VEXVOTI-830133 format. One record per residue (C-alpha): residue number from 0; x, y, z. Coordinates in nm, 2 decimals, padded with zeros to 4 digits. Example, Ala and Ser with C-alpha at 12.3 -4.5 7.8 and 13.67 -1.06 7.14 Angstrom:
<recs>
0 | 01.23 | -00.45 | 00.78;
1 | 01.37 | -00.11 | 00.71;
</recs>
This chain:
<recs>
0 | 00.87 | -00.92 | -01.53;
1 | 00.81 | -01.16 | -01.24;
2 | 00.59 | -01.16 | -00.93;
3 | 00.83 | -01.26 | -00.65;
4 | 00.66 | -01.37 | -00.32;
5 | 00.88 | -01.13 | -00.12;
6 | 00.98 | -00.84 | -00.35;
7 | 00.65 | -00.83 | -00.54;
8 | 00.61 | -00.75 | -00.90;
9 | 00.96 | -00.66 | -01.03;
10 | 01.10 | -00.60 | -01.37;
11 | 01.45 | -00.68 | -01.51;
12 | 01.64 | -00.43 | -01.71;
13 | 02.00 | -00.51 | -01.61;
14 | 01.87 | -00.47 | -01.25;
15 | 01.56 | -00.60 | -01.08;
16 | 01.34 | -00.31 | -00.97;
17 | 01.00 | -00.17 | -00.91;
18 | 00.85 | 00.16 | -00.81;
19 | 00.71 | 00.14 | -00.46;
20 | 00.57 | 00.36 | -00.18;
21 | 00.70 | 00.36 | 00.18;
22 | 00.62 | 00.56 | 00.49;
23 | 00.93 | 00.77 | 00.59;
24 | 00.88 | 00.95 | 00.91;
25 | 00.50 | 00.98 | 00.88;
26 | 00.51 | 01.08 | 00.51;
27 | 00.44 | 00.84 | 00.22;
28 | 00.72 | 00.87 | -00.04;
29 | 00.77 | 00.71 | -00.38;
30 | 01.09 | 00.51 | -00.40;
31 | 01.27 | 00.27 | -00.63;
32 | 01.33 | -00.08 | -00.48;
33 | 01.63 | -00.24 | -00.65;
34 | 01.74 | -00.60 | -00.60;
35 | 02.07 | -00.74 | -00.71;
36 | 02.03 | -01.05 | -00.92;
37 | 02.08 | -01.23 | -01.24;
38 | 01.82 | -01.22 | -01.52;
39 | 01.68 | -01.56 | -01.41;
40 | 01.50 | -01.40 | -01.12;
41 | 01.65 | -01.63 | -00.85;
42 | 01.75 | -01.45 | -00.53;
43 | 01.96 | -01.55 | -00.23;
44 | 01.80 | -01.64 | 00.10;
45 | 02.01 | -01.37 | 00.26;
46 | 01.86 | -01.10 | 00.03;
47 | 01.51 | -01.21 | 00.13;
48 | 01.60 | -01.20 | 00.50;
49 | 01.77 | -00.86 | 00.48;
50 | 01.47 | -00.71 | 00.31;
51 | 01.21 | -00.87 | 00.54;
52 | 01.40 | -00.76 | 00.85;
53 | 01.42 | -00.41 | 00.71;
54 | 01.05 | -00.39 | 00.64;
55 | 00.95 | -00.55 | 00.97;
56 | 01.17 | -00.31 | 01.17;
57 | 01.14 | -00.01 | 00.93;
58 | 00.97 | 00.22 | 01.19;
59 | 01.26 | 00.20 | 01.42;
60 | 01.54 | 00.17 | 01.16;
61 | 01.43 | 00.48 | 00.97;
62 | 01.49 | 00.69 | 01.29;
63 | 01.85 | 00.57 | 01.31;
64 | 01.93 | 00.71 | 00.96;
65 | 01.91 | 01.08 | 01.03;
66 | 02.19 | 01.14 | 01.29;
67 | 02.46 | 00.97 | 01.08;
68 | 02.34 | 01.17 | 00.77;
69 | 02.35 | 01.49 | 00.97;
70 | 02.70 | 01.41 | 01.10;
71 | 02.81 | 01.33 | 00.74;
72 | 02.66 | 01.66 | 00.62;
73 | 02.84 | 01.86 | 00.89;
74 | 03.17 | 01.69 | 00.81;
75 | 03.13 | 01.76 | 00.43;
76 | 03.04 | 02.12 | 00.50;
77 | 03.35 | 02.16 | 00.72;
78 | 03.58 | 01.99 | 00.46;
79 | 03.45 | 02.24 | 00.20;
80 | 03.51 | 02.53 | 00.43;
81 | 03.14 | 02.63 | 00.44;
82 | 03.14 | 02.63 | 00.82;
83 | 03.35 | 02.95 | 00.78;
84 | 03.25 | 03.09 | 00.45;
85 | 02.88 | 03.11 | 00.35;
86 | 02.75 | 02.89 | 00.08;
87 | 02.38 | 02.89 | -00.01;
88 | 02.39 | 02.51 | -00.10;
89 | 02.54 | 02.42 | 00.24;
90 | 02.33 | 02.60 | 00.50;
91 | 02.39 | 02.54 | 00.87;
92 | 02.17 | 02.25 | 00.97;
93 | 02.17 | 02.19 | 01.35;
94 | 01.91 | 01.92 | 01.40;
95 | 01.77 | 01.60 | 01.24;
96 | 01.43 | 01.77 | 01.22;
97 | 01.59 | 02.05 | 01.01;
98 | 01.77 | 01.79 | 00.80;
99 | 01.44 | 01.66 | 00.67;
100 | 01.39 | 01.98 | 00.48;
101 | 01.70 | 01.90 | 00.27;
102 | 01.67 | 01.52 | 00.20;
103 | 01.42 | 01.30 | 00.02;
104 | 01.42 | 00.92 | 00.04;
105 | 01.44 | 00.78 | -00.31;
106 | 01.56 | 00.42 | -00.30;
107 | 01.62 | 00.10 | -00.12;
108 | 01.88 | -00.15 | -00.26;
109 | 01.91 | -00.51 | -00.16;
110 | 02.26 | -00.62 | -00.27;
111 | 02.38 | -00.98 | -00.30;
112 | 02.37 | -01.15 | 00.04;
113 | 02.67 | -01.14 | 00.27;
114 | 02.85 | -00.89 | 00.05;
115 | 02.94 | -00.70 | 00.37;
116 | 02.92 | -01.00 | 00.61;
117 | 02.56 | -00.97 | 00.72;
118 | 02.22 | -00.84 | 00.63;
119 | 02.30 | -00.56 | 00.39;
120 | 02.07 | -00.28 | 00.26;
121 | 02.15 | 00.04 | 00.08;
122 | 01.93 | 00.35 | 00.14;
123 | 01.94 | 00.64 | -00.11;
124 | 01.84 | 01.00 | -00.06;
125 | 01.83 | 01.30 | -00.29;
126 | 01.96 | 01.61 | -00.11;
127 | 01.96 | 01.98 | -00.19;
128 | 02.33 | 02.03 | -00.12;
129 | 02.46 | 01.78 | -00.38;
130 | 02.20 | 01.71 | -00.64;
131 | 02.44 | 01.51 | -00.86;
132 | 02.56 | 01.26 | -00.60;
133 | 02.29 | 01.26 | -00.33;
134 | 02.34 | 01.07 | -00.01;
135 | 02.37 | 00.70 | 00.05;
136 | 02.35 | 00.50 | 00.37;
137 | 02.47 | 00.15 | 00.40;
138 | 02.32 | -00.07 | 00.66;
139 | 02.46 | -00.40 | 00.79;
140 | 02.25 | -00.60 | 01.03;
141 | 02.02 | -00.29 | 01.05;
142 | 02.30 | -00.07 | 01.17;
143 | 02.44 | 00.23 | 00.98;
144 | 02.80 | 00.13 | 00.88;
145 | 02.87 | 00.40 | 00.61;
146 | 02.73 | 00.73 | 00.48;
147 | 02.85 | 00.89 | 00.16;
148 | 02.74 | 00.96 | -00.19;
149 | 02.44 | 00.76 | -00.32;
150 | 02.66 | 00.51 | -00.50;
151 | 02.77 | 00.35 | -00.17;
152 | 02.41 | 00.24 | -00.13;
153 | 02.40 | 00.07 | -00.47;
</recs>
């Protein structure tokens, strides 16, 4: 365990992590903060920068996550044919406000710096429609560049 000046008190068990709390759309939620790194506890400057920018602009960044997740959900629902045939796990969701009833923020991942050519962050959600895979959002320079299963955020 180390106490990093930016990431706080983190523990190494093949990954650096800590349980944390964050405000997500006016609700405090418990998340897992995960930081890519070797067991020596030395992190790259770009990792610190990506995390600090995320935290500093979290109030505006979090609002940009919902529309891409809703678009992803609608696409998956259509691919599976549930826009035509009823499926209780894939109900019709028409707004980002409705979407909040089906997703839960569970993690933030800080990958190695410049892995995607900028400040990279992964955001993980549990979701009711796919409990096994969840939903992951990949940010690059604070912009959503990909939405998919949770593993894209790791």
